[in-house]
C-alpha positions in Angstrom: -5.2 -14.4 31.9 -4.9 -17.0 29.2 -7.1 -18.4 26.4 -9.8 -20.8 27.5 -9.7 -22.7 24.2 -7.9 -26.0 24.0 -4.2 -26.0 23.3 -3.3 -26.4 19.7 -2.2 -29.8 18.6 1.6 -30.1 18.0 2.7 -29.6 14.4 3.9 -32.3 12.1 7.3 -31.8 10.4 5.4 -30.4 7.4 3.6 -27.8 9.6 0.2 -29.5 9.6 -1.8 -30.6 12.6 -1.6 -34.3 13.5 -4.9 -36.0 13.7 -3.9 -38.0 16.8 -1.0 -36.3 18.7 1.2 -38.6 20.7 1.3 -37.9 24.5 5.1 -37.4 24.5 4.8 -34.8 21.7 2.2 -32.9 23.7 4.4 -32.8 26.8 7.4 -31.7 24.8 5.6 -28.7 23.3 3.7 -27.7 26.4 6.0 -24.8 27.3 5.9 -23.5 23.7 2.1 -23.5 23.7 1.9 -21.8 27.1 4.3 -19.1 25.8 2.0 -18.6 22.8 -1.0 -18.3 25.1 0.7 -15.6 27.1 1.8 -13.8 24.0 -1.8 -13.8 22.8 -2.9 -11.6 25.7 0.2 -9.6 26.3 3.1 -7.9 24.5 6.6 -8.9 23.5 8.0 -6.9 26.4 6.0 -9.0 28.9 7.8 -12.2 27.9 11.2 -13.2 29.5 14.0 -13.4 26.9 14.4 -17.2 27.5 10.8 -17.7 26.6 11.3 -15.7 23.4 14.4 -17.8 22.6 12.3 -21.0 23.0 9.6 -19.7 20.7 12.1 -18.7 18.1 14.1 -22.0 18.4 10.9 -24.0 17.9 10.0 -21.9 14.8 13.4 -22.6 13.4 13.3 -26.3 14.2 10.0 -26.8 12.5 10.9 -24.8 9.4 14.2 -26.6 9.1 12.3 -29.9 8.7 9.8 -28.7 6.1 10.2 -29.0 2.3 10.7 -25.3 2.0 13.8 -25.3 4.2 13.2 -21.7 5.1 16.0 -21.2 7.6 18.5 -22.4 4.9 17.2 -19.9 2.3 17.0 -17.2 4.9 20.7 -17.6 5.7 21.7 -17.6 2.1 19.7 -14.5 1.4 21.3 -12.6 4.3 24.8 -13.4 3.0 24.1 -12.9 -0.7 21.6 -10.0 -0.9 22.5 -7.7 2.0 25.3 -5.6 3.2 25.8 -5.0 6.9 26.6 -1.2 6.9 28.1 0.8 9.8 25.5 2.4 12.0 25.7 6.2 11.3 23.0 7.2 13.7 23.7 10.0 16.2 23.6 9.7 20.0 20.0 10.8 19.9 19.0 7.5 18.3 17.9 4.6 20.6 19.9 2.1 18.6 23.1 4.0 18.9 22.7 4.4 22.7 22.1 0.6 23.0 25.2 -0.9 21.4 24.2 -0.9 17.7 27.1 -1.3 15.3 25.4 -1.6 12.0 22.2 -2.3 10.0 21.3 -4.6 7.1 20.7 -2.9 3.7 19.7 -4.5 0.4 22.6 -4.6 -2.1 22.3 -3.2 -5.6 20.7 -6.4 -6.9 18.7 -6.7 -10.1 15.0 -7.3 -10.0 15.5 -10.9 -11.3 17.9 -11.6 -8.4 15.4 -10.1 -5.9 12.6 -12.3 -7.4 14.7 -15.4 -7.2 15.3 -14.8 -3.5 11.6 -13.9 -3.0 10.3 -17.2 -4.3 12.9 -19.2 -2.4 12.0 -17.4 0.9 8.2 -17.1 0.6 6.9 -19.5 -2.0 6.6 -23.4 -1.8 9.0 -25.2 -4.1 6.3 -26.5 -6.5 5.0 -23.0 -7.2 8.3 -21.1 -7.5 8.6 -21.4 -11.3 5.0 -20.6 -11.8 5.2 -17.4 -9.8 8.4 -16.4 -11.6 7.0 -17.1 -15.0 3.8 -15.2 -14.2 5.8 -12.1 -13.1 8.4 -12.1 -15.8 6.5 -13.6 -18.8 2.9 -13.0 -17.9 2.2 -16.8 -17.9 -1.3 -17.5 -16.4 -1.2 -18.9 -12.9 -4.2 -19.5 -10.6 -2.6 -21.2 -7.7 -2.8 -20.1 -4.1 0.3 -18.0 -4.5 -1.2 -15.9 -7.3 -1.6 -13.0 -4.9 2.1 -12.5 -5.0 2.0 -11.7 -8.7 0.4 -8.3 -8.7 2.8 -6.6 -6.1 5.8 -8.2 -7.7 4.8 -7.0 -11.2 4.4 -3.5 -9.6 7.8 -3.8 -8.1 9.3 -4.9 -11.4 7.9 -1.8 -13.2 9.2 0.5 -10.5 12.4 -1.3 -9.6 14.9 1.4 -10.3 13.2 4.1 -8.2 12.3 1.7 -5.3 15.8 0.2 -5.1 17.2 3.8 -4.9 14.8 4.6 -2.1 15.6 1.4 -0.3 19.3 1.9 -0.5 19.0 5.5 0.7 17.5 4.3 3.9 20.2 3.6 6.5 18.1 3.0 9.6 16.7 -0.1 11.3 13.5 -1.0 13.0 14.9 -0.1 16.4 15.9 3.4 15.4 14.0 6.1 17.4 13.4 8.8 16.3 13.4 7.8 12.7 11.4 8.8 9.6 8.3 6.6 9.0 9.1 4.1 6.2 5.7 4.6 4.6 6.7 8.3 4.2 10.2 7.4 3.0 8.9 5.3 0.1 6.9 7.5 -2.3 4.0 5.9 -4.2 4.5 2.6 -2.3 2.4 -0.5 -2.9 -0.3 -0.9 -0.2 0.0 -4.0 1.9 -3.4 -5.8 1.6 -2.2 -9.4 1.6 0.7 -11.4 3.1 2.7 -11.5 -0.2 2.9 -7.8 -0.4 4.0 -7.7 3.3 6.7 -10.2 2.5 7.9 -8.1 -0.4 8.3 -5.0 1.7 10.0 -7.0 4.5 12.5 -8.4 2.0 13.2 -4.8 0.8 13.8 -3.6 4.3 15.0 -6.8 6.0 16.1 -5.0 9.2 13.0 -2.9 9.6 9.8 -4.5 8.5 8.3 -7.8 9.8 6.3 -10.0 7.4 3.3 -12.1 8.3 1.1 -15.0 7.3 -2.5 -15.7 8.3 -1.6 -17.6 11.5 1.0 -15.0 12.7 -1.5 -12.2 11.7 -4.0 -13.7 14.1 -1.4 -13.9 16.9 -0.2 -10.3 16.2 -3.8 -9.0 16.5 -4.5 -11.1 19.7 -1.3 -9.6 21.2 -2.8 -6.1 20.8 -0.9 -4.8 17.7 -2.5 -3.4 14.6 -3.9 -5.6 11.9 -1.0 -5.8 9.3 -3.5 -6.0 6.4 -5.0 -2.7 7.4 -2.0 -0.9 9.0 1.2 -2.7 8.0 3.6 0.1 8.8 1.9 1.1 12.0 2.0 -2.5 13.2 5.7 -2.6 12.6 6.2 0.7 14.6 4.3 -0.9 17.4 6.3 -4.2 17.3 9.6 -2.4 17.4 8.5 0.0 20.1 7.7 -3.0 22.2 11.0 -4.7 21.3 12.8 -1.6 22.6 10.9 -1.9 25.8 11.9 -5.6 26.1 15.5 -4.6 25.7 15.3 -1.9 28.4 13.5 -4.3 30.8 16.3 -6.9 30.4 19.3 -4.9 29.4 19.7 -6.7 26.0 20.9 -3.9 23.7 20.8 -4.3 19.9 23.3 -7.2 19.8 21.3 -9.1 22.5 18.1 -8.6 20.5 19.7 -10.0 17.3 21.0 -13.0 19.3 17.5 -14.0 20.4 17.4 -15.7 17.0 20.2 -18.2 16.4 19.2 -20.7 13.7 22.7 -22.1 13.5 21.9 -23.8 16.8 19.2 -25.8 15.0 21.2 -26.2 11.8 24.9 -26.2 12.7 26.0 -26.0 9.0 24.6 -22.5 8.7 27.3 -19.8 8.8 26.7 -17.0 11.3 26.1 -13.7 9.4 28.5 -10.9 10.1 25.9 -8.8 11.7 23.9 -11.5 13.4 20.2 -12.0 12.5 18.2 -9.2 10.8 15.8 -7.7 13.3 12.7 -8.6 11.2 13.7 -12.3 11.6 13.7 -12.0 15.4 10.2 -10.5 15.6 8.7 -12.6 12.9 9.6 -15.9 14.6 8.0 -14.9 17.9 4.7 -15.1 16.1 5.4 -17.5 13.2 5.4 -21.2 13.4 5.3 -23.2 10.0 
């Protein structure tokens, strides 16, 4: 069963719909659109790994062409802001039984360093300074990205305690059983918009998947919880389904990380020591700039 609505028009390099798509572009993206249709009525575990790789590669290709250069900043963030720590899980944990060798954990960075990475990852270039000044100096800003200011100000005020809780968490999204992250972080900021979700994902880059409004719609159509109402529950559902995908196709944790390989699209990108963070893999199944 697939959607009856028309196929979306292919995206321009800046991520906006073309008013008059060229026939060769439609043919080139046909498989990608079919994959998204199937995703909208199914689950991650129902998709063949090659189809997931195509979806992720397409997401990387489009984001590499845009002004935000997301895949470049993502790669820099992984190498500068995160340690790949040895997996200390016991044999009762799913990840350990499936070839896991380590997890990504945020380094002991300052809030200013975290904020600099945040705006590079999630905020368009023209608004980055405005968001930083609003958070650090209280400078008024009424642009579209203003919804990032409140959660980031909260994080700044609570940085020491939140960083301690983040760094004391040595699990990943595929760990099962594992303590719920919403229980692990006391007095956490509720996720009621995409910028708060991106903040939490950046704090737990191997465990929490961010969203934007387009990916939120796809996530809901695929049967998962609405991230603006149940962000942590949605993540548990996504990773539960990712474990099922691995079991269906014998991927293991290393194979799951390899589903996302942005250095194929941008050969200059160094391969991170632990491969791609798990949140990147899941995010790009749903996200297309």
